[in-house]
C-alpha positions in Angstrom: -18.9 31.9 -57.0 -18.1 34.5 -54.6 -14.8 35.1 -52.6 -12.9 37.8 -50.7 -9.5 39.1 -52.0 -7.0 38.1 -49.3 -3.6 39.1 -51.1 -3.0 41.6 -54.0 0.3 41.1 -56.1 -0.2 43.7 -58.9 -2.3 42.2 -61.6 -3.0 38.9 -59.9 -5.1 38.3 -56.6 -5.3 35.5 -54.2 -9.1 34.7 -53.3 -10.5 32.8 -50.5 -13.8 31.3 -52.0 -16.9 31.0 -49.7 -16.3 27.3 -49.6 -12.8 28.3 -47.8 -10.8 27.0 -51.0 -8.2 29.4 -52.4 -7.5 30.1 -55.9 -5.5 32.8 -58.1 -7.6 35.2 -59.9 -7.1 38.1 -62.6 -9.5 40.7 -63.6 -10.9 41.4 -67.1 -10.1 44.7 -68.7 -13.6 45.9 -68.5 -13.6 45.7 -64.7 -11.1 48.3 -64.5 -13.9 50.8 -65.6 -15.9 50.3 -62.6 -16.1 52.2 -59.4 -13.6 55.1 -59.5 -10.2 55.8 -61.0 -7.4 54.4 -58.8 -4.0 52.9 -59.3 -5.4 49.5 -58.1 -8.9 48.4 -59.3 -9.2 45.8 -56.7 -7.8 45.5 -53.2 -7.5 43.3 -50.3 -11.0 42.7 -48.6 -13.0 43.3 -51.9 -15.6 40.7 -52.3 -15.7 39.5 -56.0 -17.7 37.0 -58.4 -15.3 34.4 -59.9 -16.0 32.2 -62.9 -14.5 29.0 -61.4 -15.4 27.0 -64.7 -13.4 29.4 -67.0 -9.5 29.5 -66.1 -6.3 29.6 -67.9 -3.7 27.2 -65.9 -3.9 28.3 -62.3 -5.5 31.6 -63.1 -9.3 32.0 -62.8 -11.3 35.1 -64.2 -12.7 37.7 -61.8 -15.9 38.8 -63.6 -17.5 41.2 -61.1 -16.7 43.2 -58.0 -19.4 43.2 -55.2 -20.5 46.6 -54.0 -18.1 47.7 -51.2 -19.5 48.8 -47.7 -16.6 51.0 -47.3 -13.0 51.4 -48.3 -9.8 53.5 -47.4 -7.8 55.3 -49.8 -4.6 57.5 -49.6 -3.0 59.9 -51.9 0.7 59.8 -52.7 2.3 63.1 -51.1 4.9 63.4 -54.1 2.2 62.3 -56.7 -0.8 64.2 -55.6 -3.1 62.8 -58.5 -2.3 59.3 -57.6 -4.9 57.6 -55.5 -4.5 54.1 -54.1 -7.1 52.0 -52.3 -5.6 50.5 -49.2 -8.3 47.9 -48.3 -12.1 47.5 -48.6 -15.0 46.1 -46.3 -13.1 47.0 -43.1 -14.8 47.0 -39.7 -12.0 48.8 -37.7 -8.8 50.6 -39.0 -6.0 50.7 -36.6 -2.8 52.9 -36.8 0.2 51.1 -35.3 2.3 53.7 -33.8 5.3 54.0 -31.7 6.2 57.1 -29.5 9.8 56.2 -30.0 12.1 54.2 -32.1 10.7 55.4 -34.5 8.5 58.2 -33.4 4.9 58.4 -34.9 3.7 62.0 -35.2 0.2 62.7 -33.7 -0.3 64.6 -37.1 0.1 61.3 -38.9 -2.2 59.6 -36.5 -4.7 62.5 -37.0 -4.6 62.2 -40.7 -5.2 58.5 -40.8 -8.1 58.6 -38.2 -9.7 61.5 -40.1 -9.5 59.7 -43.4 -11.0 56.4 -42.0 -13.9 58.3 -40.3 -14.5 60.0 -43.7 -15.1 56.7 -45.3 -17.2 55.6 -42.4 -14.7 53.1 -40.8 -14.2 53.3 -37.0 -10.6 53.8 -36.1 -8.2 53.1 -33.3 -4.7 53.4 -32.2 -2.2 50.6 -31.2 1.0 51.8 -29.4 3.4 49.0 -29.9 6.9 48.3 -28.2 5.6 49.1 -24.9 8.6 47.0 -23.5 10.8 49.9 -24.5 8.8 52.7 -22.7 10.4 54.6 -19.8 8.1 56.0 -17.2 7.9 59.5 -18.7 7.0 57.9 -22.0 4.2 56.0 -20.5 2.9 59.3 -18.6 3.0 60.9 -22.1 0.9 58.1 -23.5 -1.5 58.2 -20.7 -2.4 61.9 -21.5 -2.5 61.3 -25.2 -4.7 58.2 -25.0 -7.0 60.1 -22.5 -7.6 62.6 -25.2 -8.3 60.2 -28.0 -10.5 58.1 -25.9 -12.4 61.1 -24.6 -13.7 61.7 -28.3 -14.5 58.0 -28.7 -11.3 56.2 -30.3 -10.2 52.9 -28.9 -6.4 52.9 -27.8 -4.1 49.9 -26.9 -0.5 49.8 -25.5 1.0 46.5 -26.3 4.2 44.7 -26.8 5.0 41.8 -29.1 7.9 41.0 -27.1 6.5 40.9 -23.6 2.8 40.2 -24.5 1.7 43.2 -22.6 -1.9 44.3 -23.7 -2.4 41.6 -26.1 -5.2 39.8 -24.4 -7.2 43.1 -24.4 -6.4 43.7 -28.1 -7.2 40.3 -29.2 -10.7 40.6 -27.6 -11.2 43.6 -29.6 -9.9 42.2 -32.8 -12.1 39.0 -32.4 -14.6 38.2 -35.2 -14.0 41.5 -37.1 -12.0 42.5 -40.3 -9.2 44.6 -38.8 -6.9 46.8 -40.8 -3.3 47.5 -39.5 -1.4 50.4 -40.9 1.5 52.7 -40.1 5.1 53.6 -40.6 7.8 51.2 -41.3 9.6 50.1 -38.1 6.7 50.3 -35.8 6.7 46.5 -35.4 3.6 45.8 -37.2 5.0 42.4 -38.6 6.1 41.4 -35.2 3.0 42.2 -33.6 0.8 40.2 -36.2 3.3 37.3 -35.8 2.5 37.3 -32.1 -1.2 37.5 -32.6 -1.1 34.7 -35.2 1.7 32.3 -34.0 1.4 30.1 -37.3 2.7 33.0 -39.3 6.2 34.0 -39.9 6.1 37.5 -41.5 9.5 38.9 -42.5 10.6 41.5 -40.0 13.6 43.7 -40.1 15.8 45.7 -37.7 15.4 49.5 -37.2 18.0 51.6 -39.2 19.8 53.3 -36.2 21.3 55.9 -38.4 17.9 57.2 -39.8 15.7 55.9 -37.1 13.3 54.5 -39.5 12.2 51.2 -40.5 12.4 49.2 -43.9 9.6 48.0 -45.8 9.2 44.5 -45.0 5.5 44.1 -46.3 5.5 44.3 -50.1 1.7 43.8 -50.8 -1.4 44.0 -48.7 -2.5 40.7 -47.4 -5.5 39.4 -45.2 -4.6 36.9 -42.5 -7.0 34.8 -40.4 -6.9 35.2 -36.7 -6.9 31.8 -34.8 -9.6 33.3 -32.5 -11.7 34.5 -35.2 -11.7 37.6 -37.5 -9.0 38.7 -39.9 -5.9 41.4 -40.0 -5.4 43.2 -43.1 -1.6 43.7 -43.1 -0.5 46.8 -45.3 2.9 48.2 -46.5 4.5 50.6 -44.3 3.5 54.2 -45.1 6.0 57.0 -44.7 3.4 59.7 -45.2 -0.5 59.8 -45.2 -1.9 62.4 -47.6 -5.5 63.0 -47.2 -8.1 63.1 -49.9 -10.0 66.2 -51.1 -10.4 67.5 -47.5 -12.1 71.1 -47.2 -10.0 72.7 -44.3 -13.2 74.1 -42.9 -14.6 70.6 -42.6 -11.6 68.8 -41.1 -13.1 68.8 -37.5 -16.3 67.0 -38.7 -14.0 63.8 -39.6 -13.3 63.2 -35.8 -15.5 61.3 -33.6 -16.5 64.1 -31.3 -18.2 66.0 -34.2 -19.1 63.1 -36.6 -21.4 61.1 -34.2 
């Protein structure tokens, strides 16, 4: 039977089968040799074949990985040879960002969007914590969003506190597999909790000393949206290293040039 990996916790995977039941699976050793070398052979969003009649206790064997339509990966900045698959089979990849408390650099956003485009995944930007924005910040974002939207990226300005922009964002997320990624402290977990009221993802206060967040999401996980579709929640990323980009080809990984 086939299913989709909705949570990865090291060498075990929570799988939502096509009949809507959930099981815990573990891969066989030879599955590690498939696809390409990475720190994680399977990831959230992967469709897998499971032998539901062959299990040990609560664990079922994952026997095959269904061909991915796409995936997004990142490279550790400090360990340049380490490659991690963040998620697979994504419809849209969103970077959740904040212009203040903490500040997300445009360079980080550009690296995320260009990497998504390189792996054939549409990208977008969600600016969170709009309830904290002063007028000058809103003017700055209007200029920045105008630039990104002019080359084809969707942008949203939202607040998980006030609810600003959530109706528009929900309409865009509906019936799609959406990846949320970004720095720790941008309010990603709080935003997902607002979009999915039955969830109670752990949140943490921003460190006022370093103006950075702490990691509250330990493993990637897929959550079912009440209005249809999924959000793939990923651990906070401090930096985002691009993979094997030729500097002369960077511009082609942005929508204006790639479409």
